[in-house]
Each structure stands twice: as C-alpha cells, then as structure tokens.
C-alpha positions in Angstrom: -26.2 33.7 -2.0 -26.0 34.3 1.4 -29.4 34.7 1.8 -29.6 31.2 1.8 -27.4 30.6 4.8 -30.7 31.0 7.5 -32.7 28.3 5.5 -29.2 25.8 5.2 -29.4 26.6 8.6 -32.8 26.0 10.0 -32.1 22.1 11.0 -28.5 22.8 12.6 -29.8 24.8 15.9 -28.4 23.1 19.4 -30.2 19.7 19.8 -29.1 16.3 21.5 -27.6 15.1 17.9 -25.6 18.2 17.5 -22.6 16.6 18.7 -22.6 13.7 17.0 -22.3 16.0 13.4 -18.7 16.0 12.1 -16.4 18.4 13.3 -16.4 19.8 10.3 -20.1 20.8 10.0 -20.0 21.9 13.3 -17.5 24.8 12.5 -18.8 25.6 9.5 -22.6 26.7 10.9 -21.6 27.3 14.4 -23.5 30.3 16.0 -24.7 30.8 19.6 -28.5 30.1 20.4 -29.1 33.6 21.5 -28.6 34.8 17.7 -32.2 35.3 16.3 -32.9 33.4 13.0 -32.7 35.8 10.1 -31.8 36.4 6.5 -28.7 38.4 5.8 -28.2 40.3 2.5 -25.6 39.5 0.5 -23.5 42.3 0.7 -22.9 41.4 4.5 -20.6 38.8 3.0 -18.1 41.4 1.4 -19.1 40.3 -1.8 -22.1 40.7 -4.1 -22.3 37.4 -5.5 -20.9 34.5 -3.1 -22.2 31.2 -4.6 -22.7 29.5 -1.1 -23.2 29.6 2.1 -20.0 28.3 3.3 -17.7 31.6 3.2 -19.8 33.5 5.8 -21.4 32.7 9.0 -24.9 33.2 10.2 -23.3 36.4 11.0 -22.9 37.4 8.0 -19.4 38.1 8.9 -16.3 36.6 6.2 -15.1 33.4 7.4 -11.6 33.4 8.2 -10.9 29.9 6.2 -13.1 27.5 4.8 -13.2 23.7 3.6 -11.8 22.9 0.6 -14.3 21.0 -2.1 -12.7 18.0 -1.7 -12.0 17.4 1.2 -14.0 14.7 2.4 -12.7 14.3 6.1 -10.9 17.1 8.9 -7.4 16.3 10.2 -7.2 14.7 13.5 -4.8 15.8 15.7 -1.8 13.5 16.6 0.9 13.3 19.5 4.4 14.1 19.2 4.7 11.0 16.9 1.8 10.8 14.4 0.3 13.2 11.8 -2.3 13.2 9.5 -1.8 15.1 6.1 -4.5 16.0 3.1 -3.3 16.8 0.0 -4.2 16.9 -3.9 -2.2 16.8 -7.0 -2.5 19.9 -9.1 -5.3 19.6 -12.3 -4.1 19.2 -15.7 -4.3 22.7 -18.0 -6.5 23.2 -21.0 -5.8 21.9 -24.4 -6.4 23.8 -27.3 -8.5 22.0 -29.6 -8.1 24.3 -33.1 -4.3 23.8 -32.8 -4.1 20.6 -31.5 -2.1 22.4 -28.8 -2.0 20.1 -24.8 -2.3 21.6 -21.2 0.4 21.3 -18.9 0.2 18.6 -16.4 -0.9 19.4 -12.9 1.9 19.4 -10.3 2.7 16.6 -8.2 2.9 16.5 -4.0 6.2 15.0 -2.8 7.0 14.1 1.0 10.7 15.1 1.5 13.0 14.1 4.5 15.0 17.1 6.2 17.2 16.3 9.1 16.6 19.6 11.1 12.6 19.2 10.8 10.4 17.8 12.9 6.9 16.9 13.2 5.7 19.9 15.4 7.3 22.2 13.2 5.5 20.8 10.4 2.5 21.2 12.4 3.5 24.4 13.4 4.2 25.5 10.2 0.9 24.4 8.1 -1.7 24.2 10.5 -4.3 23.5 8.2 -2.4 20.1 7.0 -3.8 20.6 3.7 -1.7 21.0 0.6 -2.0 21.2 -3.2 0.4 21.0 -5.7 -0.1 24.0 -8.5 -2.3 23.6 -11.9 -0.9 23.5 -14.8 -0.8 26.2 -17.6 -3.8 26.4 -20.6 -2.5 25.9 -23.9 -2.3 28.8 -26.1 -1.3 30.4 -29.3 2.0 31.2 -28.2 2.7 28.4 -26.4 0.9 25.4 -27.4 2.5 22.9 -24.8 1.0 24.3 -21.2 3.9 24.2 -18.6 3.9 21.7 -16.1 2.4 23.1 -12.6 4.4 23.8 -9.9 5.2 20.6 -7.5 4.5 20.4 -3.7 6.9 19.4 -1.3 6.4 18.4 2.1 9.2 18.7 4.8 9.5 15.9 6.7 11.5 14.5 9.6 14.3 11.7 9.1 12.6 8.5 10.4 9.4 8.9 8.9 6.9 6.2 7.7 4.4 7.3 5.2 0.9 5.2 5.2 -2.5 5.6 3.3 -6.0 6.3 4.8 -6.5 2.1 4.9 -3.0 1.7 6.7 -1.4 0.5 3.6 2.5 1.4 3.7 3.4 3.6 0.6 7.3 4.1 1.8 10.0 5.1 4.5 12.0 8.3 4.8 15.2 6.9 6.6 18.0 9.3 5.4 17.6 12.8 4.1 16.5 14.2 1.4 14.6 10.5 0.6 11.4 11.2 -1.1 8.0 10.2 -2.1 5.4 10.8 -4.3 2.4 10.7 -2.8 -0.2 12.6 -5.0 0.3 13.3 -8.7 -0.7 16.0 -10.8 -3.7 15.6 -13.3 -2.6 15.2 -17.0 -3.5 18.2 -19.2 -6.0 18.7 -22.1 -4.9 16.8 -25.1 -7.0 14.7 -28.0 -7.3 11.7 -26.1 -9.1 13.4 -23.3 -11.1 15.8 -25.7 -8.5 18.6 -24.6 -10.2 19.0 -21.1 -7.6 18.3 -18.1 -7.9 15.7 -15.8 -7.9 16.8 -12.3 -5.2 15.8 -9.8 -5.2 12.9 -7.3 -6.4 13.4 -3.9 -5.0 11.7 -0.8 -5.1 11.1 2.9 -1.4 9.9 4.4 -0.6 9.2 7.7 2.9 10.5 8.9 4.3 8.1 11.8 7.4 8.5 13.3 9.5 6.1 14.4 12.3 6.6 17.0 15.6 6.1 16.2 17.4 4.9 19.0 20.9 3.0 19.7 18.8 0.6 22.5 15.2 -0.2 23.1 14.3 -1.2 26.3 11.7 -4.4 26.3 9.3 -5.4 29.0 6.3 -6.2 30.5 4.8 -3.1 32.1 6.4 -2.5 35.7 9.7 -4.6 35.5 11.5 -1.2 36.3 12.4 0.1 32.6 11.5 3.9 33.6 13.6 3.7 36.9 16.6 2.1 34.7 16.6 4.7 32.4 16.9 7.4 35.2 19.8 6.0 36.6 21.5 5.2 33.4 21.0 8.9 31.4 19.8 11.8 32.5 16.4 11.4 31.3 13.4 11.7 34.0 10.5 9.9 33.1 7.2 8.8 34.9 8.2 6.4 37.8 5.6 5.0 39.9 4.7 1.3 41.7 2.2 0.7 39.0 1.6 -0.7 35.2 1.8 1.6 32.5 3.2 4.6 33.8 5.1 5.2 30.2 2.4 6.3 27.9 4.8 7.5 25.3 8.3 6.8 24.4 10.8 8.4 26.8 14.4 9.5 25.2 18.2 9.5 27.5 21.5 8.9 26.4 24.2 7.5 28.5 27.2 9.4 28.7 30.9 8.0 28.9 33.9 9.5 30.2 35.4 9.9 26.7 32.3 11.6 25.7 30.8 8.8 24.1 27.0 9.0 23.9 24.8 6.0 23.4 21.0 6.9 23.2 18.5 4.7 25.1 14.9 4.7 24.5 11.9 3.5 27.1 8.7 2.0 25.4 5.7 1.8 27.1 5.1 -2.0 28.1 4.1 -4.5 26.4 1.3 -7.0 27.6 0.4 -10.9 26.0 -1.3 -10.1 22.6 0.7 -7.0 21.9 1.3 -8.3 18.2 -2.7 -8.2 18.1 -2.4 -4.7 18.8 -3.6 -4.9 22.4 -2.5 -2.4 24.8 0.5 -0.3 23.5 0.4 -3.2 20.5 1.8 -1.8 17.2 2.6 1.6 19.2 5.2 0.2 20.8 6.4 -2.9 18.3 6.9 -0.5 15.3 9.5 1.8 17.4 11.2 -1.1 18.0 12.3 -1.4 14.2 14.1 1.2 14.5 17.0 0.3 17.2 20.2 -1.0 17.0 19.9 -3.1 20.0 17.5 -4.6 22.4 17.9 -4.6 25.7 15.1 -6.9 27.6 14.2 -5.7 31.3 12.7 -8.4 33.4 11.6 -8.1 36.9 13.4 -11.1 39.3 10.3 -11.6 40.8 8.2 -12.5 37.9 5.2 -10.6 36.3 1.6 -10.0 36.9 -0.5 -7.2 35.0 -3.8 -7.7 37.0 -5.3 -10.4 39.7 -7.6 -12.0 36.5 -4.4 -12.6 34.9 -1.7 -15.2 35.0 0.7 -14.9 36.9 4.4 -15.5 35.0 7.9 -16.3 36.3 11.1 -14.2 34.7 12.0 -17.4 32.6 8.2 -17.5 30.9 8.3 -13.5 31.0 11.5 -13.8 28.6 9.8 -16.5 26.3 6.5 -14.0 26.2 8.5 -11.5 25.1 10.4 -13.2 22.8 7.0 -14.6 21.0 5.5 -11.5 20.8 8.6 -10.0 18.9 8.3 -13.0 16.7 4.9 -12.6 15.7 4.9 -8.8 15.0 8.1 -9.3 13.2 10.5 -11.9 12.9 13.6 -9.5 12.3 13.8 -8.2 15.4 15.1 -11.7 16.7 17.7 -11.3 14.7 18.8 -8.2 16.4 21.4 -8.0 19.2 20.4 -8.3 23.0 21.0 -8.3 26.0 19.0 -9.0 29.2 18.8 -7.1 32.0 17.4 -9.2 35.4 16.2 -6.0 37.7 14.7 -5.5 41.4 18.1 -7.5 42.3 17.6 -6.0 45.6 14.7 -8.2 46.7 14.8 -11.1 49.2 15.4 -14.4 47.9 16.5 -12.7 44.6 20.0 -14.3 44.2 18.5 -17.9 44.8 15.8 -16.8 41.6 18.5 -15.4 40.0 20.7 -18.9 39.7 17.8 -20.5 38.4 17.0 -18.2 36.0 20.3 -18.7 34.4 20.0 -22.4 34.8 16.7 -22.5 32.6 18.5 -20.0 30.3 21.1 -22.2 29.4 18.8 -25.4 29.2 15.5 -23.8 28.0 14.2 -27.3 26.3 13.6 -28.8 29.6 11.3 -26.3 30.9 9.6 -25.1 27.7 6.4 -27.2 29.3 5.9 -24.3 31.3 4.7 -22.1 29.3 1.5 -23.1 26.9 2.1 -24.5 23.1 1.1 -21.5 21.2 3.5 -18.8 23.5 6.4 -21.1 22.4 8.5 -19.1 20.2 10.1 -21.0 17.1 13.4 -19.2 18.0 14.7 -18.4 21.3 16.4 -15.2 21.8 20.1 -15.4 22.1 21.8 -13.1 24.9 25.0 -11.5 24.3 25.2 -10.6 28.3 23.1 -11.1 31.2 23.2 -8.8 33.7 21.6 -8.9 37.5 20.8 -5.0 38.4 19.1 -3.2 40.6 17.7 0.3 39.6 16.7 1.2 43.3 20.4 0.6 44.8 22.2 1.3 41.4 23.8 -2.3 41.7 25.0 -3.6 37.9 24.3 -0.3 36.3 27.9 0.4 35.7 28.8 -3.0 34.2 25.6 -2.8 32.2 26.6 0.5 30.6 29.8 -1.1 29.9 28.2 -4.1 28.5 25.8 -2.0 26.2 28.6 -0.2 25.2 30.6 -3.2 24.5 28.0 -5.2 22.5 27.2 -1.6 20.4 30.9 -1.7 19.3 31.0 -5.2 18.4 27.7 -4.9 16.0 29.4 -1.7 14.4 32.8 -3.3 13.9 30.7 -6.4 12.5 28.6 -4.4 9.8 32.2 -2.2 8.8 33.5 -5.8 8.0 30.7 -7.0 6.3 30.8 -3.6 4.4 34.6 -3.9 3.2 34.1 -7.7 2.3 31.3 -6.6 0.0 32.9 -3.8 -1.6 35.5 -6.1 -1.8 33.4 -8.4 -3.8 31.8 -6.4 -6.0 35.5 -4.9 -7.1 36.5 -8.1 -8.2 33.6 -9.2 -9.9 33.7 -5.8 -11.9 37.3 -6.9 -13.2 36.6 -10.3 -13.7 33.9 -8.7 -16.0 36.1 -5.9 -17.6 39.2 -9.1 -18.5 36.7 -11.7 -19.7 35.0 -9.3 -21.9 35.1 -10.3 -25.7 37.5 -7.6 -28.0 35.3 -5.6 -30.0 34.8 -6.2 -33.6 37.0 -2.7 -34.5 39.5 -3.9 -32.8 42.5 -5.4 -35.3 43.4 -8.2 -33.9 47.1 -10.2 -34.7 46.9 -14.0 -36.1 49.5 -16.6 -36.1 49.3 -16.6 -39.8 50.1 -13.2 -40.1 53.2 -14.0 -38.0 56.7 -14.2 -40.2 
C-alpha cells in the first residue's frame, strides 16, 4: 500500500552518498528536501489497492511512468551513432490441463532495417527504449490451442550492427528488410511444462550505426583531414591547429560537373594503439569497415602527438597507420587505397616528397626506421599518390579526379566478377541438368528392340 512509501524512503533523504545510487532509484524516490516526512492515505495514489510504492511519489501523486519489474538497468543516453535498447519476448499462454490444451507461444522481438529510419527518429518515437512483445493466448474450451502473441518489430536504419550487453555481435542489417531475432517469446503451457507458461527472453542490446560512405579519410590527428573535406565538398567540419578537432564522423559529398556525387567520411584521428581501443579506437575503426575506399591523409612534415611521444616521419606514419588497420581487421588492407600527401605549401616540402616517394618504392630498405613490432605483414598498395595542400588548394582537382577514377575502376571490377560468377553458376546448372540420370519411369530404347 502507499502507506509504505514513507518508511521505504526513510533512508533516501539527501545525503552525500545519494548521487552514487542508480539513476532509476533516484528518479523513483526523488523528493524535495522541504517536503515533510508523513504517511499518505491509499486514496492519494488514485487507486485503492496499489501494491507497491513504485506507482506514486512521496507526495501521493501518480507517477507518469513506472519501471517494469524485469528491467535490470536504465538505458544510457548515446550519441547519434549508438543506442541502447531493452526488450522482452512475450510470455506464453496458460494451458488447459483438463482437456490437454496448450497455451499460445509468446511474441518475438525483431530488429528490422528500414531505409528511411534514423536513430534519432527511433529515439524520438520510442523515448522509453523498451519493447515488449505480446503474450500468447490462454488455452480454453473454444480454442484448445492458444494463438501466438503479437511480434514486436523495431524499425532501425540500414547499416546497423547489433551487439548484446557483453559486446558480442548478434548480427548486422546491411540492406532494407534485413531482420534479426533479438528476444524469443516464451512457450505456452503444455504437458511438458505442467501446463504452466514460460516467460519470454529478456535482453539488452546496443544498436551501433556504422557509416556507409564511398571514401573514408584515414590519418593521424592534425593531418589536415577536416581541411581537405572542406575543400573537396560543402561540409563544414571543425578546423583548428591542434589535434582531435574531429570528435565525431563528418560526412561530405564531392559534386562533379556531370552531377556525379561521391560521399566522403572524415573520421576521428587515429593514434598508436587504436586497435586496442586507445584514443577514439574502435569508435573510429568500425566505421572504416563500411567505406568502399580508403584515402590516407599524411602530413609531409611528419607527426608528433605531444612532446612526450616519438616524432614520426611521413613514411613512418604510413607504416603505423597500416599496422593499426592490420591489427584491427586484416580485411581493411584489401580495400582500394589512395594517398594524399598534405601540406605541400610548407618549406622544403618538395624535397621531403621526393624522399617519401623513394621510401614507398623501396619500403624494405627503410623499415629499420620503425620498431619491429610495428611493421605490418603486408604493405598498403596505393593506386594513386597525390601531393596536395588543403590550404592553398594545390592538387585538389587532381585528387577528386583520382578518387572518381579509382571508384569507377573498382565498380567495373565488381561488375565483371559478378557477371563471371553468374555465368559460372549457369554453366554448372546446365551441366548438372544434362548429366542427370534418366528416371526409372522413362522408357528407353535398346539395340535389341531395333529391327
């Protein structure tokens, strides 16, 4: 009853330890310090037989929303690329012991990809971020087999990676109408369960939106990626003369005269040890997986994160970037890659560029400059190497043309491979149909029957 509210909140008055309590408990029993402690009549809650204190606050007013009994944690707030959801499959229906009737299975919870959906729309439409499927129908005389509970479908954007609360990947939704079963409904009451229903599966999942872009900019902090994106597209990322100005991915589009558009993603800068989730770590690397092509952006004068870290030349920077990608996912090295050598407006840049080209043409002769453990097993092969200056605009048009040329060549290769695969499948199917033995029911002629 609500008379238990005062006693239940005696130890929840403001104290130094109060902020350490879980967020949902602080919301549940929150009251202003000025409100005196007193017992409230049961009628103040709006119901005569309210069983617990969870339905009203200490003033006796009904709460706008209550926590479900199965919820273990409150959902956290994420940025535009991540979201946490809590969900539960429906409970099964009751069985009918006297007639052997079986209750209906509880509804399932599915995550379904939709092109026009965004994570922001999902958060706005379902602010509680809690989803429960329908319960199975009870068995009865008129319907001994109870009907299945209604499934719950959660619309999510295309390109979502779904992980459980332990970080294990459940699956990915890469195209429209892809779906993943998240929480299964409980089975209905039957003979094996003594005609008692089972509860649905309870689960907490993370929705992680990976970018889908044609080109992903790869480079250490302060390499000039944001400046380059502002030069080749209409995007306006934050630009400054210090590291880590890009804290979240920025998207831009390269517009060509024939109305061709190519999307470019400026991703937060890597640091050494990103594969171990240092710095931006996996928040950066996971987005590279969903880009068709990589564009390395390297400062011709080299890179040094701080006075406590080692200085790296442009060649060493490329080697370290390649190693970080390799340690995270070897498949990233198979992507088509270009190299933009930035800040060619600096003094002595031309001499350093010629030295870099010599190093890239004969990398084995210069690998001794890098620690042995940081040498990649496979060097990155660049389709084009373009010297540029994001400040003066030098080489920008050539870079845009090389990006388009590389993407077109890669698309043609994919189309050729697809056509060859279809042709091979067609030949195999024809071979199988011709070599199939005749059926026993087919009458065949023999030489003995020929006159």
